[in-house]
N, C-alpha and C positions, 0 to 999 in steps of 0.2 A: 151271260155278260153282254151288255149292250155295246154297240159300236160307238166309240168315243172319238170326237175330233180333238186333236192336239194342236196347239198354236205352234207355228214355226218359230224356233228360238232365234231372237235377234243376235245373240252372242254365240252362234253355232260354231265359230272357229275356236272360241274358248272352251267349248264343250267337246272338242276334238271331233266335231261333225256328228255327234250323237244327237239324233232328232228327238228322242223320247226320254222320259224320266229314267233314272238309274234302275229302279225296280223292274221296269218293263224291259229295259235293255239287257238285264241279267237274269231274266226268267228262263229256265231251261226249255220250257214248252213254247216259247215265243220265237217267231221268225219274221223277217221283213221282206217286202217286195216293192220295188220301185217301178213306177209306170207313169203314163200321162193321165191327166184328169179325165179325158174322154174315155180311155180304157177303164179307169176306175169306175166310172158311171155304169159301164157295161158289166163289170165284175159285180157291182152291187145288185144288179138286176138278175144276172144269169150265172154268176159264179165264175170261177177261173175256167177258161176254155183253151184247148189246144188249137193251134193253127197248122197249116200244112208245113210251115217252116220250122215249127217247134215240136219236138217229140215229148217235151215235158215243160212244166212251169218251174222256175227256180226261185228259191227263197234263201235268205242268208241270216245267220245268227246275230249280226250286228247291223245297225242302221246306216253307218257311213257309206258303205258301198251301194246300198239301196238308194241313198240320196243322190249319188252319182247317176245311177240308172234312171231315176225319176227326172233328173235334169236333162239327160240325153234323150229321153222320150218326148220332151216338149216339142211343139210344132206351132206354126201359125194357127192351125185349126184348134189346137189344144195347148195354149201358152203356159199353163200351170202343170207342174208335176205333182205326183202324190206318192208318199211312202205309206204302204199299207202294213198294218200289224196283224199277223195271223197267229192262231194257236192251233197246233196239231194235237190230237189225242196222244198221250204218252205211249199207247200201245200201237200206234199207226206204223205198220211195217209193210203190209201188202200195198203195192201201187205207189209206194214212197221209198225213195232211195236217199240215204245220207252219205255225204262225202265231205269229211272235215267240217267246215263251217257252212256248207251248202246242203240244202235239202231239195230234192227234185220230185215233183208230183207227176206221176205218169198216168194214174188212174183218176179220172175226173169225177168218179163217184165217191172219192175220198176227200171231198172239199174241206179245207181248213175253216175254222171259225174266224171270221174277220172281227177283231175286237177293237180296232182303232185305225186312225189314219191321220196324216198331216199333209196339208196342201203346201207344196213348195211353190212360192210365188214366182211368176215370170221375171220379176225384178231381181231375184237372187241369181248371182253368177257363181256357179260351182268352180272352185279352184283346186 
């Protein structure tokens, strides 16, 4: 599956802040991650990486919370946010921990497949 760019919906409030189409939002193998555009560029090149501050990378089952994270990660150096769509193998258990709607990646050798993304424009104000 190729990485697909999705347009940011202009009617995001009417969609209850769901960034992606219904079929993607409701796919059991799909999770979302919000970050800055600068970090996304690094993820595209090197994959998800842990930092000294983070013992794991978190993903969530629905995009609205990832939208908030993407907006919070914006900065003057990286004014756009990005919500990333990832797919984990259905048998991914080692190095991956699931808690309710969240999935935590501890083992960076178990990288999810990035299947899509949506750039959150700097002009969008999260409410």
